[in-house]
N, C-alpha and C positions, 0 to 999 in steps of 0.2 A: 731272575737275576736282573738287576737294574742295568740299563744301557747308558745311563748318565749318572754323575754323582748328585746326591741330594741329601737334604736333612728334613726333619719333620716339618719345620716352618715352610719349607719350599713345597712339600706335598700339599699342605693347606693352601698355599698361594695358588698352585696349579689347580687345585680343586675349585677354588673360588673363581678363578679365571675361566675355566671351561664351563662352569655354570652360568656365569655372567655373559659369556660370548655365545653359548649355544644351547641353553636349556630348552628353548622352544623347539629344537630339533631332536629332542629325546636323547636317550642314552648313547645311541650311535653317533649322533651329531656332536655330543660332548666328547666322545672318544676321538672323533676326527679333529676337533679343535685341539685336543690334547696332543694328538700326533703332530700337528703343526708346531706346537710349542716345543716338544721334545726334539723334533727335527731341527729346529733352529739352534738348540744347544749343541747338537751333534754335528751340524753342517760345517762350521768354520769357513764360510765363504760369503761372497756378496755382502749384504747388509748385516751379516751375523758373524763376521770374522773374529771378533773378540768376545763373543758371548760364550761363557763357560759354565754358567749356572742357571737354574730355573729363575732365581730372583732377578739376575741380570736380564734374562730374556723377557720376563713379564713386565719389567719396568723400563725396558729399553726406550730411549728417547733421543732422536726421533725414531720412528719405525716400529714402536711397540703397539700394544693393544689398546684400542679405544675404551674398552670396558674398565680399565684402571682409572679412568677419569669420571666414572659414574658411581653413585652411592651403592648400587646393587652389588658391585664387586666387593664392597667392604662388609657384607653380611658374613656371619660365620659359615664355614663349610659344613655341609651335611655329610652324614656317613656315606651315602651313595656317591656323592661328589668325590670324597676321599678314595673310595674303592675304584672309581673310574680313573682318577689321577694315578693311582698305583699301577693300574693295568698298563697305561701307556709308558710310565717310567720303567716298567719291567719289560718293555719291548714289544708289546702287542701293537700291530699296525693294521690299519683298515683302509680299504680303497674307498674314495679316491685320494686320501691324504697320505698314502704310504711314504711318498718322498716330498710331499708338498711343504713349502715354506710360507705360503700365504693363503688366505681365504678372505672372502668378503661376501656381503649380502648385496646382490644387485637390485633388490626391490622390484624385480620384474621376472619374466619367465625365461630369460636367456642369460647365459654366461658369455662373456667376451672370449674369443679364441685365445687372446693374449691379454695379460694385465701387467703393466710395467715391464714388458718384454719377456714375461714368463708364460709358459704354455698351460692352458687349462687341462686339468687331469680328470675333471668330472664335477658333478654337482650332487649334493645331498640336501634335500629339502630346501632350506633358504640360503645355503652357502655354496659358492663356487670355489674350487680349489686349484692352486697353481704351483707348479714345481719347476725348478731349474733344469736345463738340459744337462746331459752327462758331460758335455764339453766345458761346462762351467766349474767342474771339479768339486762339487759340494759333498760327494760321498765316495 
């Protein structure tokens, strides 16, 4: 059962986003990127107070995803991308992105302990993940 509202267009958008952001990190990397996106829709805090849909989250400006500015994002979603997007929309969560609202590629071997005041929750392949503290009231 879905943990956020969605329509078919938004499934395709999320599928294209997770491919563009994390295809190089394999299926789990794409699921982690999807977790971050779904978490942003669910969070209602910090930079994501008025984000209520996948489309708003994906095209949020400022603060959205860099991939939406690249031509690779605008390729059609593949079936595997759609299946992965559906999994995170339906609530599957994966460590280290379980509660993460941000991730980035540091282009080196280390992740910062904090990124814009948010704590590192771990790394998977090329991406470092960051989540708010419980005190920030995001969940």
